N, CA, C and O atoms as a GROMACS GRO file, in nm:
protein
  488
    1MET      N    1  -0.406   1.974  -1.230
    1MET     CA    2  -0.507   1.951  -1.128
    1MET      C    3  -0.486   2.052  -1.015
    1MET      O    4  -0.377   2.061  -0.959
    2GLN      N    5  -0.588   2.125  -0.984
    2GLN     CA    6  -0.583   2.225  -0.877
    2GLN      C    7  -0.606   2.160  -0.743
    2GLN      O    8  -0.702   2.085  -0.725
    3VAL      N    9  -0.518   2.187  -0.649
    3VAL     CA   10  -0.528   2.136  -0.513
    3VAL      C   11  -0.521   2.257  -0.422
    3VAL      O   12  -0.423   2.332  -0.425
    4SER      N   13  -0.625   2.276  -0.340
    4SER     CA   14  -0.630   2.391  -0.248
    4SER      C   15  -0.523   2.375  -0.142
    4SER      O   16  -0.464   2.268  -0.126
    5GLU      N   17  -0.499   2.483  -0.067
    5GLU     CA   18  -0.403   2.478   0.044
    5GLU      C   19  -0.442   2.373   0.148
    5GLU      O   20  -0.357   2.298   0.196
    6ALA      N   21  -0.570   2.368   0.182
    6ALA     CA   22  -0.619   2.271   0.282
    6ALA      C   23  -0.600   2.128   0.226
    6ALA      O   24  -0.555   2.040   0.299
    7GLU      N   25  -0.633   2.105   0.100
    7GLU     CA   26  -0.616   1.974   0.040
    7GLU      C   27  -0.469   1.936   0.037
    7GLU      O   28  -0.433   1.820   0.053
    8ALA      N   29  -0.384   2.035   0.018
    8ALA     CA   30  -0.239   2.009   0.012
    8ALA      C   31  -0.187   1.956   0.146
    8ALA      O   32  -0.092   1.878   0.149
    9VAL      N   33  -0.248   1.998   0.255
    9VAL     CA   34  -0.207   1.949   0.388
    9VAL      C   35  -0.236   1.798   0.395
    9VAL      O   36  -0.155   1.722   0.446
   10VAL      N   37  -0.350   1.758   0.346
   10VAL     CA   38  -0.386   1.615   0.346
   10VAL      C   39  -0.293   1.537   0.252
   10VAL      O   40  -0.248   1.427   0.284
   11MET      N   41  -0.266   1.598   0.134
   11MET     CA   42  -0.176   1.533   0.039
   11MET      C   43  -0.038   1.514   0.101
   11MET      O   44   0.024   1.410   0.083
   12GLN      N   45   0.008   1.613   0.171
   12GLN     CA   46   0.144   1.603   0.233
   12GLN      C   47   0.149   1.482   0.328
   12GLN      O   48   0.248   1.408   0.329
   13ALA      N   49   0.044   1.464   0.406
   13ALA     CA   50   0.039   1.346   0.496
   13ALA      C   51   0.042   1.216   0.418
   13ALA      O   52   0.109   1.121   0.459
   14LEU      N   53  -0.028   1.211   0.305
   14LEU     CA   54  -0.030   1.092   0.225
   14LEU      C   55   0.101   1.072   0.149
   14LEU      O   56   0.141   0.958   0.124
   15TRP      N   57   0.166   1.176   0.112
   15TRP     CA   58   0.297   1.165   0.045
   15TRP      C   59   0.403   1.116   0.143
   15TRP      O   60   0.496   1.044   0.105
   16ARG      N   61   0.390   1.154   0.270
   16ARG     CA   62   0.485   1.106   0.374
   16ARG      C   63   0.468   0.959   0.401
   16ARG      O   64   0.566   0.887   0.420
   17GLU      N   65   0.342   0.912   0.404
   17GLU     CA   66   0.314   0.773   0.435
   17GLU      C   67   0.182   0.732   0.377
   17GLU      O   68   0.082   0.802   0.398
   18SER      N   69   0.176   0.626   0.304
   18SER     CA   70   0.053   0.574   0.250
   18SER      C   71   0.066   0.426   0.221
   18SER      O   72   0.178   0.377   0.202
   19PRO      N   73  -0.041   0.357   0.216
   19PRO     CA   74  -0.179   0.405   0.236
   19PRO      C   75  -0.211   0.431   0.380
   19PRO      O   76  -0.152   0.372   0.470
   20LEU      N   77  -0.304   0.519   0.402
   20LEU     CA   78  -0.354   0.554   0.539
   20LEU      C   79  -0.507   0.543   0.543
   20LEU      O   80  -0.576   0.575   0.446
   21ALA      N   81  -0.556   0.497   0.654
   21ALA     CA   82  -0.700   0.500   0.679
   21ALA      C   83  -0.741   0.642   0.714
   21ALA      O   84  -0.656   0.722   0.753
   22ALA      N   85  -0.866   0.675   0.700
   22ALA     CA   86  -0.916   0.811   0.727
   22ALA      C   87  -0.878   0.856   0.866
   22ALA      O   88  -0.839   0.971   0.887
   23GLU      N   89  -0.889   0.765   0.965
   23GLU     CA   90  -0.857   0.803   1.102
   23GLU      C   91  -0.708   0.835   1.118
   23GLU      O   92  -0.671   0.917   1.202
   24ASP      N   93  -0.625   0.772   1.039
   24ASP     CA   94  -0.482   0.799   1.044
   24ASP      C   95  -0.452   0.933   0.981
   24ASP      O   96  -0.364   1.005   1.029
   25VAL      N   97  -0.521   0.969   0.876
   25VAL     CA   98  -0.507   1.102   0.814
   25VAL      C   99  -0.552   1.208   0.913
   25VAL      O  100  -0.486   1.311   0.930
   26VAL      N  101  -0.663   1.183   0.977
   26VAL     CA  102  -0.717   1.276   1.080
   26VAL      C  103  -0.610   1.297   1.186
   26VAL      O  104  -0.578   1.410   1.222
   27ALA      N  105  -0.554   1.186   1.238
   27ALA     CA  106  -0.452   1.195   1.343
   27ALA      C  107  -0.331   1.272   1.295
   27ALA      O  108  -0.268   1.344   1.373
   28ALA      N  109  -0.296   1.258   1.168
   28ALA     CA  110  -0.177   1.324   1.117
   28ALA      C  111  -0.192   1.473   1.093
   28ALA      O  112  -0.093   1.546   1.098
   29VAL      N  113  -0.312   1.519   1.066
   29VAL     CA  114  -0.326   1.662   1.027
   29VAL      C  115  -0.425   1.745   1.111
   29VAL      O  116  -0.409   1.866   1.121
   30ALA      N  117  -0.526   1.682   1.172
   30ALA     CA  118  -0.633   1.761   1.230
   30ALA      C  119  -0.586   1.852   1.342
   30ALA      O  120  -0.619   1.971   1.342
   31ALA      N  121  -0.511   1.802   1.437
   31ALA     CA  122  -0.471   1.881   1.552
   31ALA      C  123  -0.384   2.001   1.512
   31ALA      O  124  -0.402   2.112   1.560
   32GLY      N  125  -0.290   1.975   1.424
   32GLY     CA  126  -0.201   2.083   1.377
   32GLY      C  127  -0.271   2.194   1.304
   32GLY      O  128  -0.222   2.307   1.299
   33GLN      N  129  -0.388   2.162   1.245
   33GLN     CA  130  -0.463   2.260   1.168
   33GLN      C  131  -0.584   2.314   1.243
   33GLN      O  132  -0.647   2.411   1.199
   34GLY      N  133  -0.616   2.252   1.356
   34GLY     CA  134  -0.737   2.291   1.429
   34GLY      C  135  -0.863   2.243   1.361
   34GLY      O  136  -0.969   2.304   1.376
   35TRP      N  137  -0.852   2.133   1.286
   35TRP     CA  138  -0.966   2.078   1.210
   35TRP      C  139  -1.034   1.969   1.288
   35TRP      O  140  -0.973   1.901   1.370
   36GLN      N  141  -1.163   1.954   1.261
   36GLN     CA  142  -1.242   1.845   1.309
   36GLN      C  143  -1.230   1.726   1.212
   36GLN      O  144  -1.189   1.742   1.097
   37GLU      N  145  -1.266   1.608   1.260
   37GLU     CA  146  -1.263   1.488   1.175
   37GLU      C  147  -1.342   1.504   1.047
   37GLU      O  148  -1.300   1.460   0.940
   38ALA      N  149  -1.458   1.567   1.059
   38ALA     CA  150  -1.543   1.588   0.941
   38ALA      C  151  -1.475   1.671   0.834
   38ALA      O  152  -1.493   1.646   0.714
   39THR      N  153  -1.398   1.768   0.874
   39THR     CA  154  -1.323   1.850   0.780
   39THR      C  155  -1.224   1.770   0.700
   39THR      O  156  -1.215   1.785   0.578
   40VAL      N  157  -1.150   1.685   0.768
   40VAL     CA  158  -1.050   1.600   0.702
   40VAL      C  159  -1.118   1.503   0.605
   40VAL      O  160  -1.071   1.482   0.493
   41LYS      N  161  -1.229   1.447   0.650
   41LYS     CA  162  -1.301   1.352   0.560
   41LYS      C  163  -1.359   1.424   0.440
   41LYS      O  164  -1.363   1.366   0.331
   42THR      N  165  -1.403   1.546   0.456
   42THR     CA  166  -1.452   1.626   0.341
   42THR      C  167  -1.337   1.650   0.244
   42THR      O  168  -1.356   1.641   0.123
   43LEU      N  169  -1.218   1.681   0.296
   43LEU     CA  170  -1.101   1.703   0.211
   43LEU      C  171  -1.061   1.575   0.136
   43LEU      O  172  -1.026   1.580   0.018
   44LEU      N  173  -1.066   1.462   0.205
   44LEU     CA  174  -1.039   1.335   0.139
   44LEU      C  175  -1.138   1.310   0.026
   44LEU      O  176  -1.099   1.267  -0.082
   45ASN      N  177  -1.267   1.338   0.049
   45ASN     CA  178  -1.365   1.318  -0.056
   45ASN      C  179  -1.343   1.412  -0.175
   45ASN      O  180  -1.360   1.372  -0.290
   46ARG      N  181  -1.306   1.534  -0.149
   46ARG     CA  182  -1.277   1.630  -0.257
   46ARG      C  183  -1.158   1.578  -0.342
   46ARG      O  184  -1.160   1.583  -0.464
   47LEU      N  185  -1.054   1.529  -0.272
   47LEU     CA  186  -0.936   1.479  -0.340
   47LEU      C  187  -0.970   1.354  -0.423
   47LEU      O  188  -0.916   1.336  -0.532
   48LEU      N  189  -1.058   1.269  -0.370
   48LEU     CA  190  -1.104   1.152  -0.446
   48LEU      C  191  -1.175   1.192  -0.573
   48LEU      O  192  -1.149   1.137  -0.680
   49LYS      N  193  -1.267   1.291  -0.560
   49LYS     CA  194  -1.343   1.336  -0.679
   49LYS      C  195  -1.251   1.399  -0.784
   49LYS      O  196  -1.279   1.388  -0.904
   50LYS      N  197  -1.143   1.464  -0.741
   50LYS     CA  198  -1.049   1.523  -0.836
   50LYS      C  199  -0.958   1.420  -0.897
   50LYS      O  200  -0.895   1.446  -1.000
   51GLY      N  201  -0.950   1.303  -0.836
   51GLY     CA  202  -0.860   1.200  -0.887
   51GLY      C  203  -0.717   1.216  -0.837
   51GLY      O  204  -0.624   1.158  -0.892
   52ALA      N  205  -0.699   1.297  -0.730
   52ALA     CA  206  -0.567   1.320  -0.674
   52ALA      C  207  -0.525   1.202  -0.581
   52ALA      O  208  -0.406   1.176  -0.562
   53ILE      N  209  -0.625   1.134  -0.526
   53ILE     CA  210  -0.598   1.018  -0.442
   53ILE      C  211  -0.691   0.904  -0.481
   53ILE      O  212  -0.788   0.923  -0.555
   54ARG      N  213  -0.661   0.786  -0.433
   54ARG     CA  214  -0.748   0.671  -0.455
   54ARG      C  215  -0.778   0.608  -0.322
   54ARG      O  216  -0.707   0.630  -0.224
   55ALA      N  217  -0.882   0.530  -0.319
   55ALA     CA  218  -0.925   0.459  -0.197
   55ALA      C  219  -0.947   0.313  -0.230
   55ALA      O  220  -1.014   0.279  -0.327
   56GLU      N  221  -0.889   0.229  -0.146
   56GLU     CA  222  -0.913   0.084  -0.156
   56GLU      C  223  -0.976   0.032  -0.030
   56GLU      O  224  -0.936   0.067   0.081
   57ARG      N  225  -1.074  -0.050  -0.048
   57ARG     CA  226  -1.146  -0.109   0.066
   57ARG      C  227  -1.048  -0.204   0.136
   57ARG      O  228  -0.978  -0.282   0.073
   58ASP      N  229  -1.047  -0.194   0.269
   58ASP     CA  230  -0.968  -0.281   0.356
   58ASP      C  231  -1.058  -0.322   0.471
   58ASP      O  232  -1.058  -0.258   0.577
   59GLY      N  233  -1.134  -0.430   0.451
   59GLY     CA  234  -1.232  -0.470   0.550
   59GLY      C  235  -1.344  -0.370   0.557
   59GLY      O  236  -1.412  -0.347   0.457
   60ARG      N  237  -1.366  -0.308   0.674
   60ARG     CA  238  -1.474  -0.213   0.694
   60ARG      C  239  -1.429  -0.069   0.672
   60ARG      O  240  -1.507   0.024   0.693
   61ARG      N  241  -1.305  -0.049   0.631
   61ARG     CA  242  -1.255   0.086   0.614
   61ARG      C  243  -1.190   0.101   0.474
   61ARG      O  244  -1.175   0.004   0.400
   62TYR      N  245  -1.154   0.225   0.443
   62TYR     CA  246  -1.083   0.252   0.318
   62TYR      C  247  -0.943   0.298   0.349
   62TYR      O  248  -0.920   0.366   0.449
   63LEU      N  249  -0.850   0.262   0.265
   63LEU     CA  250  -0.712   0.311   0.274
   63LEU      C  251  -0.689   0.404   0.157
   63LEU      O  252  -0.719   0.373   0.042
   64TYR      N  253  -0.633   0.521   0.191
   64TYR     CA  254  -0.612   0.626   0.092
   64TYR      C  255  -0.466   0.637   0.053
   64TYR      O  256  -0.377   0.627   0.138
   65ALA      N  257  -0.442   0.658  -0.074
   65ALA     CA  258  -0.306   0.675  -0.124
   65ALA      C  259  -0.307   0.780  -0.236
   65ALA      O  260  -0.407   0.795  -0.306
   66PRO      N  261  -0.196   0.851  -0.253
   66PRO     CA  262  -0.191   0.952  -0.358
   66PRO      C  263  -0.183   0.892  -0.495
   66PRO      O  264  -0.118   0.790  -0.516
   67VAL      N  265  -0.252   0.957  -0.590
   67VAL     CA  266  -0.236   0.930  -0.733
   67VAL      C  267  -0.146   1.040  -0.789
   67VAL      O  268  -0.053   1.013  -0.865
   68LEU      N  269  -0.176   1.164  -0.750
   68LEU     CA  270  -0.098   1.280  -0.790
   68LEU      C  271   0.038   1.268  -0.725
   68LEU      O  272   0.049   1.256  -0.603
   69ARG      N  273   0.143   1.271  -0.807
   69ARG     CA  274   0.276   1.267  -0.754
   69ARG      C  275   0.318   1.402  -0.700
   69ARG      O  276   0.287   1.506  -0.759
   70ARG      N  277   0.390   1.401  -0.589
   70ARG     CA  278   0.436   1.523  -0.526
   70ARG      C  279   0.515   1.608  -0.623
   70ARG      O  280   0.498   1.730  -0.628
   71GLU      N  281   0.603   1.546  -0.701
   71GLU     CA  282   0.686   1.617  -0.796
   71GLU      C  283   0.601   1.691  -0.901
   71GLU      O  284   0.633   1.803  -0.939
   72ASP      N  285   0.494   1.627  -0.946
   72ASP     CA  286   0.404   1.690  -1.044
   72ASP      C  287   0.331   1.810  -0.981
   72ASP      O  288   0.315   1.914  -1.045
   73TRP      N  289   0.289   1.794  -0.858
   73TRP     CA  290   0.221   1.903  -0.786
   73TRP      C  291   0.318   2.018  -0.765
   73TRP      O  292   0.282   2.134  -0.790
   74LEU      N  293   0.438   1.991  -0.722
   74LEU     CA  294   0.539   2.096  -0.702
   74LEU      C  295   0.567   2.172  -0.831
   74LEU      O  296   0.578   2.295  -0.830
   75ARG      N  297   0.580   2.100  -0.942
   75ARG     CA  298   0.610   2.163  -1.069
   75ARG      C  299   0.494   2.257  -1.106
   75ARG      O  300   0.517   2.371  -1.146
   76GLN      N  301   0.371   2.210  -1.092
   76GLN     CA  302   0.253   2.288  -1.124
   76GLN      C  303   0.243   2.414  -1.034
   76GLN      O  304   0.219   2.525  -1.081
   77GLU      N  305   0.262   2.392  -0.906
   77GLU     CA  306   0.251   2.505  -0.813
   77GLU      C  307   0.362   2.608  -0.833
   77GLU      O  308   0.336   2.728  -0.830
   78SER      N  309   0.483   2.562  -0.854
   78SER     CA  310   0.595   2.657  -0.874
   78SER      C  311   0.578   2.734  -1.005
   78SER      O  312   0.605   2.854  -1.012
   79GLN      N  313   0.532   2.663  -1.110
   79GLN     CA  314   0.510   2.731  -1.238
   79GLN      C  315   0.399   2.836  -1.224
   79GLN      O  316   0.409   2.946  -1.278
   80GLY      N  317   0.293   2.800  -1.149
   80GLY     CA  318   0.184   2.894  -1.127
   80GLY      C  319   0.231   3.019  -1.052
   80GLY      O  320   0.191   3.131  -1.085
   81LEU      N  321   0.316   2.999  -0.952
   81LEU     CA  322   0.373   3.112  -0.876
   81LEU      C  323   0.457   3.199  -0.968
   81LEU      O  324   0.443   3.321  -0.967
   82LEU      N  325   0.543   3.138  -1.046
   82LEU     CA  326   0.626   3.216  -1.139
   82LEU      C  327   0.541   3.292  -1.237
   82LEU      O  328   0.566   3.410  -1.262
   83ASP      N  329   0.441   3.226  -1.294
   83ASP     CA  330   0.354   3.291  -1.394
   83ASP      C  331   0.280   3.412  -1.333
   83ASP      O  332   0.277   3.520  -1.391
   84ARG      N  333   0.221   3.390  -1.215
   84ARG     CA  334   0.137   3.494  -1.154
   84ARG      C  335   0.223   3.613  -1.108
   84ARG      O  336   0.184   3.728  -1.127
   85LEU      N  337   0.338   3.586  -1.047
   85LEU     CA  338   0.412   3.694  -0.984
   85LEU      C  339   0.527   3.748  -1.064
   85LEU      O  340   0.565   3.864  -1.046
   86PHE      N  341   0.586   3.667  -1.152
   86PHE     CA  342   0.710   3.707  -1.217
   86PHE      C  343   0.710   3.682  -1.368
   86PHE      O  344   0.815   3.667  -1.431
   87GLY      N  345   0.590   3.677  -1.426
   87GLY     CA  346   0.582   3.661  -1.569
   87GLY      C  347   0.645   3.534  -1.624
   87GLY      O  348   0.687   3.528  -1.739
   88GLY      N  349   0.651   3.431  -1.538
   88GLY     CA  350   0.706   3.300  -1.580
   88GLY      C  351   0.856   3.295  -1.575
   88GLY      O  352   0.913   3.196  -1.620
   89ARG      N  353   0.925   3.399  -1.523
   89ARG     CA  354   1.069   3.403  -1.525
   89ARG      C  355   1.127   3.382  -1.385
   89ARG      O  356   1.075   3.432  -1.286
   90VAL      N  357   1.237   3.305  -1.382
   90VAL     CA  358   1.302   3.273  -1.254
   90VAL      C  359   1.390   3.388  -1.204
   90VAL      O  360   1.394   3.415  -1.084
   91ALA      N  361   1.459   3.455  -1.294
   91ALA     CA  362   1.554   3.558  -1.253
   91ALA      C  363   1.489   3.667  -1.167
   91ALA      O  364   1.546   3.705  -1.065
   92PRO      N  365   1.368   3.719  -1.206
   92PRO     CA  366   1.306   3.819  -1.118
   92PRO      C  367   1.271   3.765  -0.978
   92PRO      O  368   1.274   3.838  -0.880
   93LEU      N  369   1.238   3.638  -0.972
   93LEU     CA  370   1.210   3.575  -0.843
   93LEU      C  371   1.334   3.578  -0.754
   93LEU      O  372   1.327   3.616  -0.638
   94VAL      N  373   1.446   3.538  -0.811
   94VAL     CA  374   1.571   3.538  -0.734
   94VAL      C  375   1.611   3.682  -0.695
   94VAL      O  376   1.655   3.708  -0.583
   95ALA      N  377   1.594   3.772  -0.790
   95ALA     CA  378   1.622   3.915  -0.762
   95ALA      C  379   1.539   3.966  -0.648
   95ALA      O  380   1.588   4.037  -0.560
   96HIS      N  381   1.413   3.929  -0.650
   96HIS     CA  382   1.322   3.972  -0.541
   96HIS      C  383   1.372   3.926  -0.406
   96HIS      O  384   1.380   4.004  -0.311
   97PHE      N  385   1.408   3.797  -0.397
   97PHE     CA  386   1.456   3.744  -0.270
   97PHE      C  387   1.590   3.804  -0.228
   97PHE      O  388   1.615   3.821  -0.109
   98SER      N  389   1.674   3.835  -0.325
   98SER     CA  390   1.803   3.897  -0.289
   98SER      C  391   1.780   4.038  -0.241
   98SER      O  392   1.846   4.080  -0.147
   99GLN      N  393   1.689   4.113  -0.302
   99GLN     CA  394   1.658   4.248  -0.256
   99GLN      C  395   1.599   4.251  -0.121
   99GLN      O  396   1.622   4.346  -0.046
  100GLN      N  397   1.521   4.148  -0.086
  100GLN     CA  398   1.458   4.140   0.045
  100GLN      C  399   1.550   4.081   0.151
  100GLN      O  400   1.512   4.067   0.267
  101ARG      N  401   1.672   4.048   0.110
  101ARG     CA  402   1.773   3.989   0.202
  101ARG      C  403   1.725   3.855   0.256
  101ARG      O  404   1.747   3.822   0.373
  102LYS      N  405   1.659   3.780   0.169
  102LYS     CA  406   1.604   3.647   0.211
  102LYS      C  407   1.695   3.534   0.165
  102LYS      O  408   1.664   3.417   0.187
  103LEU      N  409   1.808   3.567   0.103
  103LEU     CA  410   1.900   3.465   0.057
  103LEU      C  411   2.020   3.459   0.154
  103LEU      O  412   2.090   3.558   0.174
  104SER      N  413   2.042   3.346   0.212
  104SER     CA  414   2.158   3.328   0.299
  104SER      C  415   2.280   3.304   0.215
  104SER      O  416   2.270   3.282   0.095
  105LYS      N  417   2.397   3.307   0.278
  105LYS     CA  418   2.521   3.276   0.206
  105LYS      C  419   2.516   3.134   0.149
  105LYS      O  420   2.567   3.107   0.040
  106LYS      N  421   2.455   3.046   0.224
  106LYS     CA  422   2.439   2.907   0.178
  106LYS      C  423   2.350   2.900   0.054
  106LYS      O  424   2.378   2.825  -0.040
  107ASP      N  425   2.239   2.980   0.056
  107ASP     CA  426   2.151   2.985  -0.061
  107ASP      C  427   2.226   3.034  -0.185
  107ASP      O  428   2.213   2.977  -0.293
  108VAL      N  429   2.305   3.143  -0.167
  108VAL     CA  430   2.380   3.199  -0.278
  108VAL      C  431   2.481   3.096  -0.335
  108VAL      O  432   2.494   3.080  -0.456
  109ALA      N  433   2.550   3.029  -0.243
  109ALA     CA  434   2.645   2.928  -0.285
  109ALA      C  435   2.578   2.818  -0.364
  109ALA      O  436   2.631   2.770  -0.465
  110GLU      N  437   2.460   2.777  -0.316
  110GLU     CA  438   2.386   2.670  -0.387
  110GLU      C  439   2.337   2.716  -0.524
  110GLU      O  440   2.338   2.640  -0.621
  111LEU      N  441   2.294   2.842  -0.533
  111LEU     CA  442   2.253   2.895  -0.662
  111LEU      C  443   2.370   2.897  -0.760
  111LEU      O  444   2.356   2.860  -0.876
  112ARG      N  445   2.488   2.942  -0.709
  112ARG     CA  446   2.606   2.944  -0.796
  112ARG      C  447   2.640   2.803  -0.846
  112ARG      O  448   2.672   2.784  -0.964
  113ARG      N  449   2.631   2.704  -0.758
  113ARG     CA  450   2.659   2.569  -0.795
  113ARG      C  451   2.561   2.521  -0.902
  113ARG      O  452   2.601   2.457  -0.999
  114LEU      N  453   2.432   2.552  -0.883
  114LEU     CA  454   2.332   2.513  -0.983
  114LEU      C  455   2.356   2.579  -1.116
  114LEU      O  456   2.339   2.516  -1.221
  115LEU      N  457   2.395   2.706  -1.114
  115LEU     CA  458   2.421   2.775  -1.241
  115LEU      C  459   2.540   2.716  -1.309
  115LEU      O  460   2.540   2.702  -1.432
  116GLU      N  461   2.643   2.680  -1.234
  116GLU     CA  462   2.761   2.615  -1.293
  116GLU      C  463   2.723   2.483  -1.357
  116GLU      O  464   2.769   2.451  -1.467
  117GLU      N  465   2.639   2.405  -1.290
  117GLU     CA  466   2.593   2.279  -1.345
  117GLU      C  467   2.517   2.300  -1.473
  117GLU      O  468   2.533   2.223  -1.568
  118LEU      N  469   2.433   2.404  -1.480
  118LEU     CA  470   2.361   2.436  -1.599
  118LEU      C  471   2.456   2.470  -1.716
  118LEU      O  472   2.439   2.423  -1.828
  119ASP      N  473   2.557   2.553  -1.683
  119ASP     CA  474   2.656   2.591  -1.783
  119ASP      C  475   2.734   2.472  -1.834
  119ASP      O  476   2.762   2.462  -1.954
  120ASP      N  477   2.768   2.380  -1.743
  120ASP     CA  478   2.843   2.262  -1.784
  120ASP      C  479   2.759   2.168  -1.871
  120ASP      O  480   2.812   2.100  -1.959
  121GLY      N  481   2.630   2.165  -1.848
  121GLY     CA  482   2.542   2.080  -1.923
  121GLY      C  483   2.505   2.128  -2.060
  121GLY      O  484   2.446   2.052  -2.137
  122GLN      N  485   2.539   2.253  -2.094
  122GLN     CA  486   2.499   2.307  -2.225
  122GLN      C  487   2.609   2.299  -2.325
  122GLN      O  488   2.592   2.340  -2.440
   0.00000   0.00000   0.00000
Protein backbone atom coordinates (compact mmCIF):
# COMPACT_ATOMS: atom_id res chain seq x y z
CA MET A 1 0.00 0.00 0.00
CA GLN A 2 1.48 3.32 -1.07
CA VAL A 3 1.34 6.10 1.51
CA SER A 4 2.46 9.57 0.47
CA GLU A 5 4.77 11.67 2.65
CA ALA A 6 1.84 13.86 3.74
CA GLU A 7 -0.29 10.82 4.53
CA ALA A 8 2.62 9.39 6.52
CA VAL A 9 2.52 12.44 8.81
CA VAL A 10 -1.11 11.64 9.64
CA MET A 11 -0.29 7.96 10.06
CA GLN A 12 2.53 8.80 12.50
CA ALA A 13 0.05 10.70 14.67
CA LEU A 14 -2.33 7.73 14.64
CA TRP A 15 0.47 5.26 15.37
CA ARG A 16 1.47 7.35 18.40
CA GLU A 17 -2.08 7.45 19.77
CA SER A 18 -5.37 6.10 18.55
CA PRO A 19 -8.21 6.21 18.13
CA LEU A 20 -8.33 9.96 17.50
CA ALA A 21 -11.12 12.23 16.34
CA ALA A 22 -10.44 14.35 13.25
CA GLU A 23 -9.97 17.47 15.39
CA ASP A 24 -7.35 15.64 17.47
CA VAL A 25 -5.46 14.63 14.33
CA VAL A 26 -5.65 18.24 13.13
CA ALA A 27 -4.28 19.43 16.49
CA ALA A 28 -1.47 16.87 16.34
CA VAL A 29 -0.20 17.63 12.83
CA ALA A 30 -1.59 20.80 11.25
CA ALA A 31 0.49 23.48 12.96
CA GLY A 32 3.77 21.62 12.54
CA GLN A 33 3.11 21.19 8.81
CA GLY A 34 1.46 24.54 8.14
CA TRP A 35 -1.71 22.73 7.06
CA GLN A 36 -5.30 23.83 7.31
CA GLU A 37 -8.00 21.61 8.85
CA ALA A 38 -9.36 20.78 5.39
CA THR A 39 -5.97 19.41 4.32
CA VAL A 40 -5.83 17.01 7.27
CA LYS A 41 -9.40 15.87 6.65
CA THR A 42 -8.58 15.26 2.98
CA LEU A 43 -5.60 13.14 4.03
CA LEU A 44 -7.78 11.18 6.46
CA ASN A 45 -10.26 10.50 3.64
CA ARG A 46 -7.48 9.36 1.29
CA LEU A 47 -6.16 6.99 3.95
CA LEU A 48 -9.68 5.64 4.54
CA LYS A 49 -10.12 4.94 0.82
CA LYS A 50 -6.78 3.13 0.71
CA GLY A 51 -7.72 1.02 3.72
CA ALA A 52 -4.75 2.30 5.75
CA ILE A 53 -7.04 3.54 8.53
CA ARG A 54 -10.55 2.83 9.77
CA ALA A 55 -13.21 5.10 11.20
CA GLU A 56 -15.77 4.24 13.86
CA ARG A 57 -18.72 6.41 14.68
CA ASP A 58 -18.60 7.87 18.19
CA GLY A 59 -21.76 9.92 18.66
CA ARG A 60 -21.61 12.78 16.18
CA ARG A 61 -17.98 12.26 15.25
CA TYR A 62 -15.68 9.56 13.91
CA LEU A 63 -12.66 8.10 15.63
CA TYR A 64 -9.75 7.12 13.38
CA ALA A 65 -7.30 4.30 13.98
CA PRO A 66 -4.60 2.69 11.84
CA VAL A 67 -5.18 -0.56 10.01
CA LEU A 68 -1.75 -0.46 8.36
CA ARG A 69 0.82 -1.47 10.94
CA ARG A 70 3.83 0.82 11.31
CA GLU A 71 6.19 -2.15 11.03
CA ASP A 72 4.65 -3.16 7.69
CA TRP A 73 4.91 0.39 6.37
CA LEU A 74 8.55 0.68 7.49
CA ARG A 75 9.42 -2.61 5.80
CA GLN A 76 7.78 -1.51 2.56
CA GLU A 77 9.37 1.93 2.60
CA SER A 78 12.85 0.68 3.46
CA GLN A 79 12.69 -2.03 0.80
CA GLY A 80 11.56 0.56 -1.74
CA LEU A 81 14.48 2.81 -0.83
CA LEU A 82 16.96 -0.06 -1.11
CA ASP A 83 15.50 -1.17 -4.44
CA ARG A 84 15.45 2.33 -5.97
CA LEU A 85 18.84 3.54 -4.79
CA PHE A 86 20.99 0.48 -4.10
CA GLY A 87 19.66 -2.38 -6.22
CA GLY A 88 18.01 -3.97 -3.19
CA ARG A 89 21.32 -4.42 -1.35
CA VAL A 90 22.11 -3.21 2.16
CA ALA A 91 25.92 -3.17 1.90
CA PRO A 92 26.04 -0.33 -0.68
CA LEU A 93 23.70 1.69 1.55
CA VAL A 94 26.03 1.31 4.53
CA ALA A 95 29.04 2.04 2.32
CA HIS A 96 27.38 5.22 1.09
CA PHE A 97 26.78 6.47 4.64
CA SER A 98 30.30 5.58 5.70
CA GLN A 99 31.78 7.42 2.72
CA GLN A 100 29.70 10.48 3.54
CA ARG A 101 30.88 10.32 7.18
CA LYS A 102 27.30 9.92 8.35
CA LEU A 103 28.05 6.99 10.66
CA SER A 104 28.97 7.86 14.23
CA LYS A 105 31.16 5.61 16.38
CA LYS A 106 27.97 4.52 18.10
CA ASP A 107 26.42 3.61 14.71
CA VAL A 108 29.49 1.56 13.77
CA ALA A 109 29.45 -0.25 17.12
CA GLU A 110 25.77 -1.05 16.69
CA LEU A 111 26.34 -2.36 13.15
CA ARG A 112 29.15 -4.59 14.44
CA ARG A 113 26.87 -5.92 17.16
CA LEU A 114 24.11 -6.63 14.63
CA LEU A 115 26.54 -8.43 12.32
CA GLU A 116 27.80 -10.56 15.20
CA GLU A 117 24.20 -11.47 16.08
CA LEU A 118 23.60 -12.47 12.46
CA ASP A 119 26.75 -14.62 12.46
CA ASP A 120 25.74 -16.29 15.73
CA GLY A 121 22.27 -17.05 14.37
CA GLN A 122 23.51 -18.89 11.28
